[in-house]
C-alpha positions in Angstrom: 23.0 -39.2 -21.8 24.6 -42.0 -23.8 28.4 -42.1 -23.4 30.2 -41.3 -26.6 32.0 -44.3 -28.1 35.8 -44.0 -28.4 36.7 -44.3 -32.1 40.4 -45.0 -31.4 41.4 -48.6 -32.0 43.0 -50.3 -29.0 44.1 -53.8 -30.3 46.3 -55.9 -28.1 49.6 -57.1 -29.6 48.1 -60.6 -29.9 45.1 -59.2 -31.8 47.3 -57.2 -34.2 49.5 -60.3 -34.7 46.5 -62.4 -35.7 45.2 -59.7 -38.0 48.5 -59.5 -40.0 48.7 -63.2 -40.2 45.1 -63.5 -41.5 45.1 -60.6 -43.9 48.7 -60.6 -45.2 50.0 -64.1 -44.7 52.9 -62.8 -42.6 53.9 -64.4 -39.3 55.7 -61.6 -37.5 59.0 -62.4 -35.8 58.8 -59.2 -33.8 56.1 -56.5 -33.2 56.0 -53.3 -31.3 53.7 -50.4 -30.9 54.3 -47.0 -32.5 53.1 -43.6 -31.2 50.0 -42.2 -32.8 47.3 -39.6 -32.4 43.9 -41.2 -33.0 44.8 -44.3 -35.0 46.9 -47.3 -34.0 50.3 -48.3 -35.5 52.5 -51.4 -35.1 56.0 -51.9 -36.3 56.2 -55.4 -37.8 59.3 -57.5 -38.6 59.0 -60.5 -40.9 61.0 -63.7 -40.4 63.1 -62.5 -43.5 64.0 -59.2 -41.7 61.7 -56.9 -43.7 59.9 -54.1 -41.8 56.3 -53.0 -42.2 53.8 -50.7 -40.5 50.4 -52.1 -39.7 48.1 -49.1 -39.6 44.6 -49.2 -38.1 42.6 -46.1 -38.7 40.1 -44.7 -36.1 36.5 -45.8 -36.5 35.6 -42.2 -37.4 38.2 -41.9 -40.2 37.3 -45.4 -41.4 33.9 -44.1 -42.4 35.3 -42.0 -45.2 36.2 -44.7 -47.7 36.6 -42.1 -50.6 39.2 -40.2 -48.6 41.1 -43.4 -47.7 41.1 -44.4 -51.4 42.5 -41.0 -52.3 45.3 -41.4 -49.7 46.2 -44.7 -51.3 46.2 -43.2 -54.8 48.3 -40.2 -53.6 50.9 -42.4 -52.0 51.3 -44.4 -55.2 51.4 -41.2 -57.3 54.1 -39.6 -55.1 56.2 -42.7 -54.9 56.3 -43.0 -58.7 57.7 -39.4 -58.7 60.5 -40.0 -56.3 58.9 -38.6 -53.1 59.9 -40.8 -50.2 56.5 -42.1 -49.0 55.2 -45.4 -47.7 53.8 -48.0 -50.2 50.5 -49.6 -49.4 50.7 -53.4 -49.7 47.9 -55.6 -50.8 46.2 -58.2 -48.7 46.2 -61.8 -49.8 42.9 -61.0 -51.4 44.5 -58.3 -53.5 42.9 -55.3 -51.8 44.8 -52.2 -50.5 42.7 -51.9 -47.4 40.4 -54.2 -45.3 37.4 -52.9 -43.4 37.4 -55.0 -40.2 34.8 -55.2 -37.5 36.6 -55.3 -34.2 35.4 -55.0 -30.6 37.8 -52.9 -28.6 35.7 -53.1 -25.4 32.7 -51.1 -26.3 31.0 -53.0 -29.1 32.1 -53.9 -32.6 33.2 -50.9 -34.7 34.6 -50.9 -38.3 38.3 -50.0 -38.7 40.3 -49.6 -41.9 43.4 -51.8 -41.8 46.4 -51.2 -44.1 49.9 -52.6 -44.2 52.6 -50.2 -45.4 56.3 -50.3 -46.1 58.6 -49.0 -43.4 60.6 -45.8 -44.1 64.1 -45.4 -42.6 65.1 -42.5 -40.3 63.8 -40.7 -37.3 61.3 -37.9 -37.0 62.6 -34.3 -36.9 61.0 -34.2 -33.4 63.5 -36.9 -32.3 66.5 -35.5 -34.2 68.9 -32.5 -33.6 68.4 -30.8 -36.9 70.2 -27.6 -38.2 68.8 -24.4 -39.7 70.1 -25.7 -43.1 68.1 -28.8 -42.5 65.0 -26.7 -41.9 65.7 -24.8 -45.1 65.7 -28.2 -46.9 62.4 -29.0 -45.1 60.9 -25.8 -46.6 62.2 -26.7 -50.0 60.9 -30.3 -49.7 57.4 -29.3 -48.7 57.1 -26.8 -51.5 58.2 -29.5 -54.0 55.7 -31.9 -52.5 53.0 -29.3 -52.8 53.9 -28.7 -56.5 53.6 -32.5 -57.1 50.2 -32.5 -55.3 48.8 -30.1 -57.8 49.5 -32.6 -60.6 47.1 -35.2 -59.0 44.1 -36.2 -61.1 41.7 -37.6 -58.5 38.6 -39.6 -59.3 36.6 -38.0 -56.4 38.2 -34.6 -55.8 35.1 -33.5 -53.7 36.3 -35.9 -51.0 39.1 -33.5 -50.2 37.0 -30.4 -49.8 37.2 -28.9 -46.3 34.0 -29.5 -44.3 32.5 -26.3 -42.8 32.4 -28.1 -39.4 36.0 -29.4 -39.6 37.6 -28.1 -36.4 41.2 -28.6 -37.8 40.3 -26.5 -40.9 42.5 -23.4 -40.6 39.6 -21.2 -41.7 37.8 -22.5 -38.6 40.3 -21.2 -36.0 37.4 -19.5 -34.2 35.9 -22.9 -33.3 38.5 -23.3 -30.6 36.3 -21.0 -28.6 33.7 -23.8 -28.3 36.3 -25.9 -26.4 37.9 -23.4 -24.1 36.4 -25.1 -21.0 39.3 -27.5 -21.3 41.7 -24.7 -20.4 40.3 -24.8 -16.8 40.7 -21.1 -16.2 44.3 -21.1 -17.6 45.3 -17.4 -18.3 46.4 -18.7 -21.7 42.8 -18.7 -22.8 42.9 -14.9 -22.9 45.8 -15.0 -25.4 43.9 -17.6 -27.4 40.8 -15.4 -27.6 43.0 -12.4 -28.6 44.5 -14.5 -31.4 41.1 -15.6 -32.6 39.9 -12.0 -32.8 43.0 -10.9 -34.7 42.7 -13.9 -37.0 39.1 -13.0 -37.9 39.8 -9.4 -38.5 43.2 -9.7 -40.2 43.4 -13.1 -42.0 39.8 -14.0 -43.0 39.4 -10.9 -45.3 42.5 -11.9 -47.2 41.5 -15.5 -47.9 40.2 -14.7 -51.3 43.8 -13.8 -52.3 45.2 -17.1 -51.1 46.0 -19.7 -53.8 44.1 -23.0 -53.4 45.1 -26.6 -54.0 45.7 -30.0 -52.5 47.7 -29.8 -49.3 49.1 -32.5 -46.9 47.8 -30.3 -44.0 50.0 -31.9 -41.3 53.7 -31.5 -42.2 54.8 -31.5 -38.6 58.1 -32.3 -37.0 56.7 -35.8 -36.3 55.6 -36.5 -39.9 58.9 -35.8 -41.6 61.7 -38.3 -41.3 65.4 -37.6 -41.6 68.7 -39.6 -41.6 72.1 -38.3 -40.6 74.3 -36.8 -43.2 77.7 -35.1 -43.1 78.7 -32.2 -40.8 75.8 -32.8 -38.5 73.2 -32.2 -41.2 70.3 -34.5 -42.2 68.7 -35.8 -45.4 64.9 -36.1 -45.6 64.0 -39.8 -45.8 60.2 -39.8 -45.7 57.0 -38.0 -45.2 54.1 -39.7 -43.2 50.4 -39.5 -42.4 48.2 -38.2 -45.2 45.0 -38.5 -43.2 44.4 -34.7 -43.1 44.9 -34.2 -46.8 42.6 -31.4 -48.1 41.9 -29.0 -50.9 42.5 -25.7 -49.2 44.8 -22.7 -49.1 48.4 -23.6 -50.0 49.9 -21.1 -47.5 48.5 -23.2 -44.7 51.1 -25.8 -45.6 53.9 -23.4 -44.8 52.2 -22.1 -41.6 51.6 -25.6 -40.2 55.2 -26.7 -40.9 56.7 -23.5 -39.2 54.5 -23.9 -36.2 55.3 -27.5 -35.4 59.0 -27.2 -36.2 59.3 -24.2 -33.8 58.2 -26.5 -31.0 61.2 -28.8 -31.3 63.9 -26.4 -32.3 66.0 -24.8 -29.5 65.8 -21.3 -31.1 62.2 -21.2 -32.3 62.3 -17.7 -33.8 64.9 -18.9 -36.3 62.6 -21.5 -37.7 60.2 -19.3 -39.7 62.9 -17.7 -41.9 64.6 -21.0 -42.6 61.5 -22.9 -43.7 60.1 -19.9 -45.6 63.4 -19.4 -47.4 63.4 -23.1 -48.5 59.7 -22.8 -49.6 60.3 -19.6 -51.6 63.2 -21.1 -53.4 60.5 -23.2 -55.1 57.3 -21.3 -54.7 56.9 -17.6 -53.8 54.1 -16.5 -51.4 52.1 -13.5 -52.5 52.0 -10.4 -50.3 48.7 -11.3 -48.7 49.9 -14.8 -47.8 53.2 -13.4 -46.3 51.3 -10.8 -44.3 49.0 -13.5 -42.9 51.7 -16.0 -42.0 52.2 -14.8 -38.4 48.5 -15.2 -37.4 48.2 -18.5 -39.4 51.0 -19.9 -37.3 49.4 -18.7 -34.1 46.0 -19.9 -35.2 47.3 -23.4 -35.8 49.1 -23.3 -32.4 45.9 -22.4 -30.7 44.1 -25.3 -32.4 46.8 -27.8 -31.4 46.9 -26.7 -27.8 43.1 -26.6 -27.3 42.3 -29.8 -29.2 45.2 -31.6 -27.6 43.7 -31.0 -24.2 40.2 -31.9 -25.4 41.5 -35.2 -26.8 43.2 -36.0 -23.6 39.9 -35.8 -21.8 38.6 -38.4 -24.3 41.7 -40.5 -24.5 43.6 -40.2 -21.2 45.7 -43.3 -21.9 47.3 -41.4 -24.8 48.1 -38.2 -22.9 51.8 -38.2 -23.4 51.5 -38.2 -27.2 48.5 -35.9 -27.3 50.1 -33.2 -25.2 53.5 -33.1 -27.0 52.5 -29.7 -28.4 51.7 -28.4 -25.0 55.2 -29.2 -23.7 56.7 -26.1 -25.5 53.6 -24.7 -27.1 52.1 -22.8 -24.3 55.1 -20.5 -23.6 55.7 -20.3 -27.4 52.2 -18.9 -27.9 52.7 -16.3 -25.2 56.1 -15.3 -26.5 55.0 -14.9 -30.1 51.9 -12.9 -29.1 53.9 -10.6 -26.9 56.5 -10.0 -29.6 53.7 -9.2 -32.1 53.2 -9.6 -35.8 55.5 -6.8 -36.9 58.5 -8.0 -35.0 58.1 -11.7 -35.8 57.5 -11.1 -39.5 60.4 -8.7 -39.7 62.6 -11.4 -38.2 61.4 -14.1 -40.6 61.7 -12.0 -43.7 65.1 -10.6 -42.8 66.4 -14.2 -42.2 65.6 -15.0 -45.8 68.9 -13.4 -46.9 70.8 -16.0 -44.9 69.8 -18.6 -47.4 70.0 -16.7 -50.7 
């Protein structure tokens, strides 16, 4: 059997330096690597002191030129409306991205290369945020979602969820095909129970969920904050639009709650805070609210299973890929043991703290 080709770019610092000089006419005074999932990012400092991010997409993502163009259009659209996002900078040839054939050790592959402006702040993952900050996160992601719905895209079909997309929330059951990575871990019984409940309780309600364009990955690592007064934080940026989709809007809330629970010291408090912020802008309908618990658990199952699967393929990136697993495994057990009724009751009762 032919060995699968690793689609993740693995440029050396020297190769990345040469790329930015050739494509953008910038001779970096400093460069350093930034953490990433399946793409590759470099922080670049120009001789004048300006900061940029050189982003090299995976070979797999680079195949979808229509989706990449939509990402560029979306960033420009959001920036014009005051949303703190990166700006894509043109090459010396005037293009917003360059498709480069690069050999990373297993033959030449085509990678999409873009240079973006640098956003200030640290990720929520690396910050000690407050519940009031998480309320603001909920408010921010709802406002972002409202702005998404104003997009007029030239190729909207490029954002439709693929039936075989394993990160599609509707495809939570696909984690069953990858459970061999759990290596007999007792957690897989919890995952199977979540999948069964998801299929029985959530999928029949999907027709009642509102649909639209979603970011689809508003995690604690993709929202940046800067310190404010009294220990609070201001949102200074939102990153990584690679998973943008047209799908169910409630998924946006569930994904954000799940990831922010992982980095907050009192995870059960997170759902109410983010939901309260969201509902100050957009109110979930009863079916969406009722499904929120299993949507959160479904995404957590996806993240845990696919994180382990990706470590098998990319062992050199294990620390980043297993960030969810650090707190996610006990969190999944805890949420499942508490049950839907108790967790939802807690989240919904916490809404009054922010009214």
